[in-house]
C-alpha positions in Angstrom: 20.1 44.8 6.6 17.4 43.2 8.6 17.2 43.2 12.5 17.3 39.3 12.7 20.9 39.0 11.2 22.3 41.6 12.6 21.8 40.6 16.0 23.1 37.3 15.0 26.3 39.3 14.1 26.6 41.2 17.4 25.9 37.8 19.2 28.9 36.4 16.9 31.1 39.6 17.8 31.0 38.2 21.5 32.5 35.2 20.6 30.0 33.0 23.2 31.9 30.0 22.9 34.4 32.4 25.4 32.2 33.2 28.2 32.4 29.8 30.2 35.7 31.5 30.6 34.1 33.8 32.7 31.8 31.8 34.7 33.7 28.9 35.7 36.1 30.8 38.2 32.9 32.6 39.6 31.3 29.2 39.6 34.8 27.8 41.9 35.3 30.8 43.7 31.3 30.9 45.3 31.6 26.8 45.7 34.7 27.2 47.9 32.9 30.3 49.9 30.2 27.9 50.7 32.0 26.3 53.2 32.4 29.1 55.1 29.7 31.5 54.8 25.9 31.4 53.6 26.2 32.7 49.8 25.0 36.4 49.1 22.8 35.1 45.9 22.7 38.7 44.6 26.4 39.8 45.3 26.9 35.9 43.5 24.5 37.2 40.7 26.0 40.7 40.1 29.3 39.2 39.8 28.9 36.8 37.4 27.2 39.6 35.0 30.1 41.7 35.4 32.2 39.2 34.5 30.5 38.2 31.4 30.4 41.9 30.7 34.1 42.4 31.4 34.5 39.4 29.1 32.0 40.6 26.1 33.7 43.9 26.1 37.2 42.6 25.6 35.8 40.1 23.1 34.2 43.4 20.7 37.6 45.6 22.0 40.0 42.7 20.1 37.5 43.0 17.3 38.2 46.5 17.0 41.8 47.0 17.6 42.8 43.8 15.5 41.2 45.8 12.9 42.3 48.9 13.4 46.2 47.3 13.6 45.9 45.9 10.7 45.7 42.2 12.6 42.9 40.7 11.1 43.4 40.4 7.4 41.7 37.8 4.6 44.4 34.9 5.7 42.7 34.6 9.1 41.0 31.4 9.8 38.0 31.3 12.3 34.8 32.9 13.2 34.1 35.8 11.5 35.5 39.0 12.5 33.0 41.6 12.1 34.4 44.7 12.0 37.1 43.0 9.4 34.6 41.9 7.0 32.7 44.9 7.2 29.6 43.8 9.1 29.8 46.4 11.5 31.3 49.6 11.5 34.1 50.7 13.6 32.4 53.4 15.4 29.7 51.2 16.2 32.4 48.2 17.4 33.7 51.2 19.5 30.8 52.5 21.1 30.2 48.7 21.9 33.0 47.9 23.8 32.7 51.1 25.8 29.5 50.0 26.6 30.0 46.5 27.8 32.9 47.9 29.7 30.7 50.7 31.4 28.0 48.2 32.3 30.5 46.4 33.8 31.3 49.5 35.6 27.9 49.9 37.2 27.8 46.7 38.1 31.5 47.0 40.1 29.8 50.3 42.0 28.0 47.4 44.1 30.9 44.9 44.3 33.5 47.7 45.5 30.7 48.5 48.4 30.3 45.0 49.3 34.1 44.2 48.8 36.1 47.4 49.2 39.2 48.7 47.6 40.9 45.3 46.6 37.2 44.9 44.4 37.9 48.3 43.0 41.6 47.2 41.8 40.6 44.4 40.6 37.8 46.0 38.7 40.4 48.5 37.2 42.9 46.0 36.4 40.5 43.8 34.9 38.7 46.1 32.5 42.0 48.0 31.9 43.8 44.7 30.4 40.6 43.9 28.6 41.5 46.6 26.2 45.4 46.5 26.2 45.2 42.5 25.5 44.9 44.5 22.0 45.2 48.5 22.3 47.7 50.7 22.9 51.7 50.9 22.0 52.5 47.6 23.8 49.6 45.1 23.5 49.3 42.1 25.4 48.6 39.8 22.9 51.0 40.8 20.1 53.8 40.6 22.3 53.7 37.1 24.0 52.1 37.9 27.2 48.4 37.2 27.0 48.7 33.9 28.3 50.0 35.2 31.7 47.8 37.6 31.8 44.5 35.3 30.8 46.0 32.9 33.4 45.9 36.1 36.2 42.9 37.4 35.7 40.7 34.2 34.7 42.5 32.1 37.7 43.8 33.7 40.8 42.1 37.2 40.2 38.6 35.9 39.6 38.1 33.2 41.7 39.9 34.2 44.7 38.2 37.8 44.0 34.6 35.9 43.7 35.8 34.2 47.3 36.6 37.2 48.5 33.5 39.4 48.1 31.6 36.5 49.9 34.0 35.5 52.7 36.0 39.2 53.3 38.9 36.5 53.4 41.6 34.6 51.2 43.4 31.7 52.1 45.4 28.9 50.3 42.9 26.4 49.4 41.0 29.1 47.0 44.3 30.1 45.4 44.9 26.0 45.0 41.4 25.8 43.5 41.7 29.2 41.4 44.5 26.9 39.3 43.0 24.9 37.1 40.2 27.8 36.1 43.4 29.9 34.5 44.9 27.0 33.1 41.7 25.7 31.2 41.6 29.3 30.3 44.9 29.5 28.7 44.1 26.4 26.6 41.7 28.0 25.3 43.8 31.3 23.9 45.9 28.2 22.8 43.8 26.5 21.1 42.8 29.6 19.1 46.6 30.7 18.3 47.3 27.0 17.1 44.8 27.7 14.6 45.8 31.3 14.0 49.5 30.4 14.0 50.0 31.5 10.2 47.9 34.3 9.9 49.8 35.7 13.3 52.7 35.0 12.2 52.2 36.8 8.8 50.5 39.9 10.1 53.2 40.3 12.9 51.2 39.1 15.8 53.8 37.5 18.3 51.5 35.4 20.3 53.7 32.9 22.6 53.5 30.0 20.1 54.5 32.4 17.1 57.7 33.4 19.1 58.7 29.9 20.4 57.1 27.9 17.9 54.4 25.7 17.1 55.4 22.1 19.2 55.7 24.4 21.8 51.7 25.6 21.4 51.2 22.0 21.5 52.9 21.2 24.8 51.5 24.3 26.0 47.9 22.5 25.4 48.6 19.0 27.0 50.2 20.8 30.2 47.2 23.3 31.0 44.9 20.5 30.2 47.2 17.9 32.7 47.8 20.5 35.7 44.3 21.3 36.1 43.1 18.2 36.5 45.7 17.1 39.5 44.7 20.1 41.7 41.4 18.3 42.6 43.7 15.7 43.8 45.7 17.9 45.7 43.1 19.4 46.9 41.4 16.8 48.6 44.7 15.3 50.0 45.0 18.8 51.8 41.6 19.0 53.1 40.8 14.8 53.7 37.5 16.1 52.7 35.5 17.2 49.4 35.9 13.9 47.8 33.0 14.0 45.2 34.9 17.5 43.9 37.3 14.4 42.2 34.3 13.7 39.7 35.4 16.7 38.0 38.7 15.0 36.8 37.0 12.7 34.6 35.9 15.9 32.4 39.7 14.9 31.2 38.6 12.4 28.9 36.6 14.6 27.2 40.3 16.7 26.0 41.4 12.9 24.4 39.3 14.4 20.9 40.8 17.9 20.8 44.0 16.4 21.7 44.0 14.3 19.0 42.6 17.0 16.7 45.6 19.4 17.3 48.5 16.4 16.9 46.9 15.0 13.9 46.8 18.5 11.5 48.2 21.6 11.5 45.4 22.8 9.1 43.7 25.8 10.8 40.0 24.7 9.4 40.5 21.4 10.9 41.3 22.9 14.5 38.7 25.3 14.7 36.8 23.0 17.1 39.2 22.5 19.4 38.3 25.9 20.5 35.1 25.4 21.5 35.7 21.6 22.7 38.3 23.5 25.5 35.8 26.1 26.6 33.3 23.0 26.8 35.8 21.1 28.9 36.4 24.5 31.0 32.7 25.4 31.9 32.0 21.4 32.9 34.9 20.8 34.8 33.7 23.9 36.9 30.2 22.5 37.3 31.0 19.4 38.7 34.1 20.7 40.6 31.8 23.1 42.4 28.9 21.0 43.1 31.4 18.1 44.3 33.0 20.6 46.7 29.8 21.8 48.2 28.2 18.0 48.5 
């Protein structure tokens, strides 16, 4: 296989459209910390790299374990899974996700030096659950627990962990600010699970939507989006400050298109774009909210 196409296959396997979910909570945590301290740029940079590596490692591990457990089949509609398609061998995919998590661990050494035991615990749990999402005897993603852990680790854990690395402190404001990152990350997962509803049901992959029903998935998507855009309003009311952060609420209008799409059809091919659109909503929200907060 030529070098160019092989690079594209590896890039596709990393699922770049999901990576904003790794960066967004770091941006929000840094913005809230900016109120209290001068931001340590190097620590911020290493935090972002570590978050990206954990997300990439998780995506590669999912590609590997979904194939090994027989959850990726010809019925699945969506971005190509390289292991299932035979484009990357099981051995190479396993080496790849172990490498990504190992590099994240190297970044973590510096971060633990800065943040101590809490950061060590966060790092180890993030890597462990990144693997256990699809691995082990009770994979979280196959038993309806994926949504909960996505909210926890892409919301409070990531935002508050970033804030703690900069300030060595925590408070209610940073917790509230973490909620949109968590719920918008859940919305990305829901978009993925709505698309894969039929194939997940056939393969025995019990996502929350498969367990409770497709209509619940629609409600879950709408709720995750709507609750996220109430938080900036609550934060401004509490702090009586940071009014420019309210501009982030306008991003909700970008959700109209994916709302309409998932309401109008259940055909997987027609809702593939919803995941990328939702990921973009999270990324744009995090940028506008963060910049608005520090102005």
